[in-house]
N, C-alpha and C positions, 0 to 999 in steps of 0.2 A: 499146930499152933493156930488158935482162932485169930482170924484177920482183924477182929474188933480189938484185940490186945496189942496190935502193932504199934500204935502211938505210945502205950505204956512201956512196951519193950524197948522202943527207941529211946524213951526218956531214961530208962534204967541203964541202957548201953552207953549213951553219949553223956548223960548227966543232966540234972534238972536245971542247971543254970544256963545251959547253951541252947536257948530257945531257937535261935536262928539256925543253928546247926541241925536241930531236930527237923525243922521245916525243910531245910535243904536236903536232909537225908530222905524224907518222904518224896520230895519232888524228884530226886535222883533215882530213887527206887522205882518211881512211876515211869521215868524215862527208860530205865533198863527193861522193865516188864513190857513196855510198848515196843521196844526194839526187838526183843526176843519173840514176842507174840507175832509180829509181822513176818519174821523169818519162818516161824512155825506154821503160820497160816499159808504162806507161799508153798512150803513143802507139802502140806496136806492137800492143797489145791492141785499141785502137780500130780500127786498120787491118785486123786479122785478123777482127774481128767481122763484116765485110762478106763474108767468104768463106763457102762452104758446108761446108767440111771442119771436123770437130770436133777433129782432132789438134793443129792449131796453137793453137787456143784453150786446149785442155787443157795443152799444153806451157808456154804463157806463164803460165797461172794456177798451174801446179805449181811453176815456178821463182821465182815472185814472192818469197815469204818466204825460201826457202833462199838465194837470191842475196844478199839483204840480210844475212843471218847470215854468209854466206861472206865478204863484204867486211869485216865487223867481226872475224871470226875471224882473217883474214889480218893485218889491221891490229894487233890486240891481240897476236898471237903475235910479230909483228915487233918491236913495242915491247918485249915481254918479252925478246926476244933481246938488245936493246940494254941492258936492265937486268941481263943476265947469267943469265937463266933458261935452262938448257941443254936442258930437255925441251920448250921451246916449239916447236921444229921438229917433233918427234914428235907433239905435241898438234895441230899444224896439219894434219899428214898424216891423222891419225885423224879429226879434225873434218871435213876435206873429204870423206872417205869417208862419214861419217855424214850430212852434208848432201846429198850426191849420192843416197844411199839414200833419204833423206826426200823429195827431189824426185821420184824415180822412183815411190815409193809414192803420193805425191800425184797424179802423172800418171795412174797406174792408176785411182785413185779418181775423179778428174774425168772420165776417159773413160767409166767405168762409169755415172756419174750422167748424163752427156750422152747416152749411148746409150739409157738408160731414159727420159729426158725426151723425146728426139726420138721414141721409139716411142710414147709417150702422145700427143704433140702431133699426129703424122702418122697416128695410128691403126694403126701397124704392130704386129704381134704379136711381142713380145720375150720370150724365155724367161728370166725372172728367175733361175730355178734354175741354168741353164747359165752365165749371165753372172756370177752370184755365185761359182760353182765356179771358173771361169777366173780371175777377179780374185783370189780367195783363193790359188790356186796361184801366180800371178804374184807376189803379195806375199811368200809364203813363200820362193819362189826368190830374190827380191831380197834378203831378209833373210839367208838362208843364205849367199849369195855375198858379201854385204858383211861378214858375220862372218868368213868365211875370209880375205878380203883384209885385214881389220883384224888378225887373228892373224898373218898373214904380215908386215904392217907392224911389228908389235911384236916380231918376231924369232922367232916360233914356226915350227917345221918343219911345213908343211901336210901333207906326205905322211905324217908320223908321226901327225898328228892324224886324218887320214882312215883310216889303218890301225887306230888305236886305236878309232875310231868303228865300223869294221867288226867288230872283235872284241867290243867292248862292246855292239854292237847286238843280238847274240844273247842276251846276259844280260838286256839291257833288254827285249827282246821277251818273254822268259818272265816277267819281273817285271811287265810292263804289258800282259798279254794282253787285259784288258778294254778298255784304251785302243785297242789295235790292232783289236779287234773292232768298236769304235765307228767307227774310221777306215774300215775296209773296209765297214762298214754304210753310211757316207756315200757311198762310191764306188758301191755298188749302187743307192743312191737316185738318184745323178746319172746312172747308166747306164740303169737300168730306168725311171726317172721315174714311179713310182706316184703321185706328187703333186708339185706345184710351190709356190713361195711364193705365198700368196694363196688357195690351195685350201682348201675346207672338207672335212675328213676325219674319219672315225670308225672305231673298231675294236670289233667285238663281243667280241673276246678280252680286251681291256682296257678300262678306263673312260677312253677317249681320244676326245674329240670337240672340234673347234674349227677355227680358221683358222691355217694355217701362216704364221708370221711370219719365221722364219729357219731355214736348214739349214746347220749348222756341221759341222766335221769330227768333233766328238765328240757334240754335242747338237743336237736339233731343237726349236725353240721353237714351241709351239702356244698360241694365245690362245683360251681357252674362251669360251663364249657369255656367261658372267657376268664376262668381262673379266679372269680370272685367267691368269697365264702358266703354262704347263705345259712343263717341261723333260724331254725324253725322250731317253735314250741311243740312238744310231743303231742299235746292235746289236739293240734290241728289234724293229725293223721287219723283221729277217730271219727272225723266228719267229712273227709274228702276221699275220693277214689284215687288210687296210686297205681300207675302202670310201671312195671318192672321189665324193661326191654332186655336186661342182662340175662333173664331166664328164658328168653325165647329159644325155641329149638331150631328154627331156620329163619332166614330172611327172604322176603318176597320180592320178586321182580314183576311189576305190573305196569306195562307201558302200552300206549296206543300209538300206532304208526300209520300214517296215511300215504297212499300213493296217488298219482294223478288219475283222473277219469279216463285219460287216453290209454292208460295201462290196465284197463279193466280185464282184458282177455288174459293177461299174464298173472292176475291176482291169485287164482287158484293154485298155480304152480309155485308162486312165491310162498304162499301159506304152507304148502306141503313141505317145501325145502326148509323153511324156518322151523317147522315142527320137527323134522328129522334132525336138524342141527341141534336143537335143544335136547332131544332124546339121546344124542351122542356126546353131549358136553360133559366133561369129567367133573365139573364143579357144581352141577345141578343134581338135586336129589330126585331120582326117578320114582321113588316111592310116594312122593307128594303129587298134588294136583298139577298137571301140565296142560295148558290150553293155548291154542292159537286159532283164532276164528275171526272171520269178517263180521263186523257188527254194526257198521253205520255208513250211510250215504251223507257225508259231511258237505259243507258248503263248497269246499275247494278240493276235497280228497275222498278217496274210498278208504275207510279206516278199518284196520284189523288190530286186535289186541294180543299181547303176549302175557301169559300168566304162568309163573313157575317159581320154584323156591331153590335157593342156594343151600349147599351143605354147611357153609360157614355161617357163623353169627357175628364174626369179627367185622366191625363197621368198615374198616379200611379195606380189608380183603373183599368184602361184599361189593364195594364200588369198583374194584379192579375186575371182578367177575362180571358185574353188570356192564361195564364199559366194553369188555370183550364180546359179550352177547350182542350189544347194540351195533358194534362195528361189523360183526358177522351178518347181522340182519341187513345192514346197508350194503354189504358186498353181495348178498343174495339178490337184493332188489336190482342192483346195477347189472348183475350177471344175466338177468332176464330182460335187459334193455329198458327197464323201467326207472323211475326216479321218485324220490320222496317228494311229496307235494308240499307246496307252500301257498299261502293265501293269494289267490289271483282273482281278477275281475274280467269277464268277457263282455264286451260292448257289442250288442247286436243292432246294426243299423238297418233301416228299411232300404229295400232295393232301389226305390225311386230316389232316395236321397244319395245313394252311392253312385247312381248313373247320371246325376245332375252335372251338366258341363260347368 
């Protein structure tokens, strides 16, 4: 039986004089269909949960709410037609398009979430920036297509709309050049990938430093280290240099230590022991440059520098390793009977002045 004939069938079954009963019958039928479809969807979801694919799970989850609204939309518009509302059919067609669009957008969102979740669980590297870009493009495409279909359903000439859009696009382009610059800036970020979502970035050209939270088509959101959000137009990144510490391979320890001038004879042995300690340290990468050398006669100290790289790039662990290295250097200096120098001033008085009664 054709679903378009349901109102006529109800009218023949219940009677032409019982309008309220016919409307009630449609609403009651909608209630029953919604009740049974929810149970059916739950059973289908339980069965699909045993499969390894994510597409079927995302499809069922995406259609759950729109399907319920679809049943009520069809029922209410049919009831409205019985009550003489002429635009009910048009509203039903537009509503179906909107619900299908909503279901597709939900499907894209659930697929994105499942891909990222499975990547975290299975330890796979998932490029969040690329995933975000693709899903945003899909959502925009779905919305634009749905808008054109709705306009056609309402009786507008789509070819005229597209032609007007092409002519008006030139004027809009001149009026919104900053918006277009930000859009193309986002495209360059997605193509060149100087940073991704979750990266720590900073720029010496601007006061920009923090963790990338979101890369939009107009703005990039960066969370600073004091937890404030920083909204940066994408066009800015086409004209500044950006440093991405998150992609460093090692972290460097570069410190200058000074000992007293009175400990000059112990300095060569101190330097040798410090170098040996660094070469045996388990948290330092021996494949990288490692240097310990005396390099300066300072005003109050004999300075030598330590130059080495840690294996870790984690900021917190790096400081733990650096602290351990510095403590061990201090222990070596004290073991040789020397001490770390601090600024001092020696006053040299003439002998005649000191022997004066």
